[in-house]
C-alpha positions as CSV (number, residue, x, y, z in Angstrom):
1,M,41.5,187.9,-14.2
2,A,44.0,189.1,-16.7
3,R,45.0,186.7,-19.4
4,M,48.2,184.8,-18.4
5,R,51.2,184.3,-20.7
6,S,53.5,181.3,-20.8
7,G,56.3,183.3,-19.2
8,E,54.4,184.1,-16.1
9,P,55.2,182.2,-12.9
10,G,51.7,180.7,-12.4
11,V,51.9,178.9,-15.8
12,R,55.5,177.8,-15.4
13,S,54.9,176.2,-12.0
14,A,51.6,174.5,-13.1
15,A,53.3,171.2,-13.9
16,Y,54.5,170.9,-10.4
17,A,51.5,172.3,-8.6
18,G,50.6,170.9,-5.2
19,P,47.2,170.1,-3.7
20,M,44.5,172.7,-4.0
21,S,43.9,174.7,-0.8
22,V,40.2,173.9,-0.4
23,A,38.5,172.0,2.4
24,A,35.3,170.1,2.9
25,R,33.2,170.8,6.0
26,N,34.7,168.0,8.1
27,D,38.3,168.4,6.9
28,P,40.9,170.1,9.1
29,C,40.7,173.9,8.6
30,P,43.4,175.2,6.2
31,C,44.2,178.0,8.7
32,G,46.1,175.4,10.8
33,S,44.0,175.7,14.0
34,G,43.5,171.9,14.2
35,R,39.7,172.2,14.3
36,K,37.3,171.0,11.6
37,Y,36.7,173.5,8.8
38,K,33.0,173.8,9.7
39,K,33.9,174.7,13.3
40,C,36.5,177.3,12.4
41,C,36.8,179.4,9.2
42,G,33.8,177.8,7.6
43,F,31.4,178.4,10.5
44,D,28.8,180.5,8.7
45,R,26.6,179.7,5.8
46,A,28.0,182.5,3.7
47,S,31.5,180.9,3.9
48,E,30.0,177.5,3.1
49,R,28.3,178.9,0.0
50,A,31.6,180.6,-1.1
51,L,33.4,177.3,-0.7
52,E,30.8,175.4,-2.6
53,D,31.0,177.9,-5.4
54,R,34.8,177.6,-5.4
55,L,34.7,173.8,-5.5
56,T,32.1,173.9,-8.3
57,A,34.5,176.2,-10.3
58,V,37.3,173.8,-9.8
59,E,35.2,170.9,-11.1
60,E,34.1,173.0,-14.1
61,I,37.7,173.9,-15.0
62,A,38.7,170.2,-14.9
63,R,35.8,169.4,-17.2
64,L,37.1,171.9,-19.8
65,A,39.8,169.3,-20.7
66,F,37.2,166.9,-21.8
67,R,35.8,169.3,-24.4
68,S,38.8,169.5,-26.8
69,P,41.5,167.1,-27.7
70,R,44.0,170.0,-27.6
71,L,43.8,169.9,-23.9
72,V,44.9,166.3,-23.7
73,P,48.5,165.5,-22.9
74,L,50.8,164.7,-25.8
75,C,54.1,163.6,-24.3
76,D,56.0,160.4,-23.7
77,G,56.3,160.7,-19.9
78,Y,52.6,160.9,-19.5
79,D,52.0,157.9,-21.8
80,V,54.4,155.8,-19.7
81,W,52.5,156.8,-16.5
82,V,49.1,155.9,-18.0
83,R,50.4,152.5,-19.2
84,A,51.8,151.7,-15.8
85,V,48.5,152.7,-14.1
86,L,46.4,150.7,-16.5
87,A,48.7,147.7,-16.0
88,G,48.2,147.9,-12.3
89,E,51.9,148.6,-11.7
90,M,51.2,151.9,-9.8
91,D,48.4,153.8,-8.3
92,A,46.8,156.8,-10.0
93,H,47.8,160.0,-8.3
94,T,46.9,163.2,-10.1
95,D,49.9,165.1,-8.8
96,E,52.3,162.5,-10.1
97,A,50.5,162.5,-13.5
98,I,50.8,166.3,-13.7
99,A,54.5,166.1,-13.0
100,T,55.0,163.8,-16.0
101,L,53.9,166.6,-18.3
102,G,56.9,168.7,-17.9
103,E,57.0,172.5,-18.2
104,D,56.6,172.7,-22.0
105,E,53.6,170.4,-22.2
106,A,51.9,172.0,-19.2
107,M,52.3,175.4,-20.8
108,R,50.9,174.1,-24.1
109,I,47.8,172.8,-22.4
110,V,47.2,176.0,-20.5
111,E,47.8,178.2,-23.5
112,S,45.4,176.1,-25.6
113,C,42.7,176.5,-22.9
114,L,43.2,180.2,-22.9
115,A,42.9,180.4,-26.7
116,L,39.8,178.1,-26.9
117,Y,37.9,179.2,-23.8
118,P,39.1,182.7,-22.8
119,A,35.8,184.0,-21.3
120,E,35.0,180.8,-19.5
121,W,38.6,180.5,-18.1
122,S,38.5,184.1,-16.9
123,A,35.2,183.6,-15.1
124,L,36.0,180.2,-13.6
125,A,39.5,181.2,-12.5
126,A,38.1,184.2,-10.7
127,R,35.6,182.0,-8.9
128,C,38.5,179.7,-7.9
129,Q,40.0,182.6,-6.0
130,S,43.4,181.1,-6.7
131,E,45.3,181.2,-10.0
132,Q,47.4,178.2,-8.9
133,D,44.3,176.1,-7.9
134,A,42.7,176.9,-11.3
135,L,45.9,175.8,-13.2
136,T,46.1,172.6,-11.1
137,A,42.4,171.8,-11.8
138,L,42.9,172.3,-15.5
139,L,46.0,170.0,-15.7
140,G,44.3,167.5,-13.4
141,G,41.3,167.4,-15.8
142,A,43.8,167.1,-18.8
143,V,45.6,164.0,-17.4
144,A,42.2,162.4,-16.6
145,A,40.8,163.1,-20.1
146,G,43.9,161.6,-21.7
147,I,43.4,158.1,-20.2
148,R,40.7,157.2,-22.7
149,D,43.2,157.4,-25.5
150,H,44.9,154.4,-24.0
151,R,41.9,152.1,-23.9
152,P,41.8,149.2,-26.3
153,P,39.4,149.4,-29.3
154,E,35.8,148.9,-28.4
155,S,34.7,145.3,-28.6
156,A,31.6,146.3,-30.5
157,D,33.7,147.9,-33.2
158,L,35.9,144.8,-33.4
159,E,32.9,142.5,-33.6
160,L,31.5,144.6,-36.5
161,V,34.8,144.2,-38.4
162,D,35.1,140.5,-37.6
163,A,31.5,139.9,-38.9
164,S,31.8,141.9,-42.1
165,D,33.7,140.7,-45.1
166,D,33.7,144.2,-46.5
167,L,35.2,145.7,-43.3
168,A,37.6,142.9,-42.7
169,G,38.9,143.4,-46.3
170,D,39.3,147.2,-45.9
171,P,42.1,148.2,-43.5
172,F,41.3,151.8,-43.9
173,E,37.7,151.5,-42.7
174,A,38.7,149.0,-40.0
175,L,41.2,151.4,-38.5
176,A,38.9,154.4,-38.9
177,L,36.1,152.5,-37.0
178,C,38.5,152.1,-34.0
179,L,39.1,155.9,-33.7
180,D,36.8,158.7,-32.8
181,G,36.9,162.1,-34.5
182,G,36.6,163.9,-31.2
183,Q,40.0,162.5,-30.3
184,L,41.6,164.6,-33.1
185,W,39.4,167.5,-34.0
186,D,38.1,170.3,-31.9
187,P,34.3,171.0,-31.9
188,A,34.9,174.3,-33.6
189,E,36.6,172.5,-36.5
190,G,33.6,170.2,-36.7
191,R,31.3,173.1,-37.0
192,E,33.4,174.5,-39.8
193,A,32.9,171.2,-41.6
194,E,29.2,171.4,-41.0
195,R,28.9,174.8,-42.5
196,A,30.8,173.7,-45.6
197,I,28.5,170.7,-46.0
198,D,25.4,172.7,-45.4
199,A,26.4,174.9,-48.3
200,I,26.0,171.9,-50.7
201,P,22.7,172.3,-52.6
202,D,20.1,169.7,-51.7
203,W,18.9,169.4,-55.3
204,V,22.1,167.7,-56.6
205,D,21.9,164.0,-57.1
206,D,23.2,161.5,-54.5
207,D,26.5,160.8,-56.3
208,V,27.3,164.4,-56.8
209,Y,26.3,165.2,-53.2
210,E,28.6,162.4,-51.9
211,S,31.5,163.6,-54.0
212,R,31.1,167.3,-52.8
213,W,30.7,166.1,-49.2
214,Q,34.0,164.3,-49.4
215,D,35.7,167.2,-51.2
216,A,34.5,169.6,-48.5
217,L,35.9,167.4,-45.7
218,D,39.2,166.9,-47.6
219,D,39.6,170.7,-48.1
220,I,38.9,171.6,-44.5
221,A,41.1,168.8,-43.2
222,A,43.9,169.9,-45.5
223,R,43.6,173.6,-44.4
224,C,43.1,172.9,-40.7
225,T,45.7,170.1,-40.2
226,T,48.7,171.4,-38.2
227,D,51.8,169.7,-36.9
228,W,49.9,169.1,-33.7
229,H,47.1,167.2,-35.6
230,R,49.7,165.0,-37.3
231,R,51.5,164.2,-34.1
232,R,48.3,163.5,-32.3
233,L,46.9,161.2,-35.0
234,A,50.2,159.3,-35.3
235,R,50.2,158.7,-31.5
236,L,46.6,157.5,-31.5
237,V,47.2,155.1,-34.3
238,A,50.4,153.8,-32.7
239,R,48.6,153.2,-29.4
240,I,46.0,151.0,-31.3
241,G,48.8,149.1,-33.0
242,E,50.5,148.4,-29.7
243,Q,47.3,146.7,-28.4
244,L,47.0,144.3,-31.3
245,P,46.1,141.5,-31.7
246,C,42.9,141.7,-29.7
247,E,42.0,138.3,-28.3
248,G,38.8,136.8,-29.9
249,F,38.9,139.1,-32.9
250,P,41.4,137.6,-35.4
251,R,40.1,139.1,-38.6
252,A,39.6,142.5,-37.1
253,S,43.0,142.5,-35.5
254,T,44.6,141.7,-38.9
255,A,42.6,144.4,-40.7
256,V,43.3,147.1,-38.2
257,L,47.0,146.2,-38.0
258,S,47.2,146.4,-41.7
259,G,45.6,149.9,-41.5
260,C,48.2,150.9,-38.9
261,E,51.0,149.8,-41.2
262,Q,49.6,151.6,-44.2
263,F,49.1,154.8,-42.1
264,Q,52.9,154.7,-41.3
265,A,53.8,154.3,-45.0
266,D,51.4,156.5,-47.0
267,D,50.8,160.2,-46.7
268,A,47.6,160.1,-48.7
269,F,46.3,157.4,-46.3
270,R,47.0,159.7,-43.3
271,L,45.3,162.7,-44.9
272,R,42.3,160.6,-45.8
273,L,42.0,159.3,-42.3
274,A,42.1,162.8,-40.8
275,A,39.3,163.9,-43.2
276,T,37.2,160.8,-42.3
277,L,37.5,161.4,-38.6
278,L,36.4,165.0,-39.2
279,S,33.2,163.7,-40.5
280,D,32.5,162.1,-37.1
281,L,31.9,165.6,-35.7
282,V,29.3,166.6,-38.4
283,G,25.9,166.7,-36.7
284,R,27.3,166.0,-33.3
285,D,26.0,169.2,-31.8
286,Q,22.5,168.6,-33.1
287,L,22.7,165.1,-31.7
288,R,23.5,166.5,-28.2
289,E,20.6,168.9,-28.5
290,L,18.2,166.1,-29.3
291,R,19.5,164.0,-26.4
292,A,19.1,166.9,-24.1
293,L,15.5,167.6,-25.4
294,F,14.5,164.0,-24.9
295,A,16.1,163.9,-21.4
296,A,14.2,167.0,-20.3
C-alpha cells in the first residue's frame, strides 16, 4: 500500500469513519443476503481464514496506538468525552470517541503512525484489505489507549509518598512518581537515552557516574523536546492536579499538588521533569526481554 498523505480522502475522513465492514461467522453477511456469514460469502474454509487474518490485522493496528504516546489523542473534545465516560454520564462508544478528535487531530495521529511504523502499517493495512477499516482501527486503538491518562494516581504511589518524609517533603519527586515516562517519551527516544548512558565509562566513581547520567538525560531531553512534548506533559500534569486531593492520602495530595503548581510556574522544573521521565524508559526493553524469557 502506498504511503498516505494528510490531504488524501482516506485520512481526512478517518475522524468520521463508520463501523468496519467485517463479519463474524454468525453475523449477518455483509453482502445483504440476510443469511449468516458462514452460510453465505463465508461458506468455505479459505474465506474463513482470510477473514481471520483480516480481523487479526485490525487488532494489531489498534495495538499500535499503545506503543507510543504520540498516537494518543491530545485535544479537548476527547478529554471531555473520557471524563464523561469515567463519571458514568455516558456509555463508551468508539465511533463517538473518534468523532471527538476532529480532522486535525485524527490526521496528526495517522501521520505519526506512518512516521513511526511505516513498514508495519503498510503490511497490516494491506492485510485489512480496506484503507478505511485500517484507519478506523488505528483511531479506535488511539482513543482506547488515551483512557489511561485520565486514571487517578496509583494508590501504591500515593501510599509511598504518604509514608515517606523525604517524598512528602519533595514536591518534584512526589509528582514524578505519579507519572510514567512512557506517557511522554517514545521507545525510540528511550533507546537514544540508553545509548548515551551506555557510553559512560564504568570505571568512573559513583558520584561522577551519577552526574554524567543526569547530564546525558538532560541533554537528550533538551534536544528531543518538541512543542508536542511540552503540550503533552502540561496536559498530563493538569489532569493529575484536577484529581487532587486523593481521599486517604493527605500528605501525598499536598506534595503532588505543590509539584503541579511549581510545574506551572517554573521552566526549569518542567525541563527537569521531562528528563526524569525519560529515565523511566532506560532499561525498559531489557526488562521486557527478561519477562518474556521467564514466561517462555
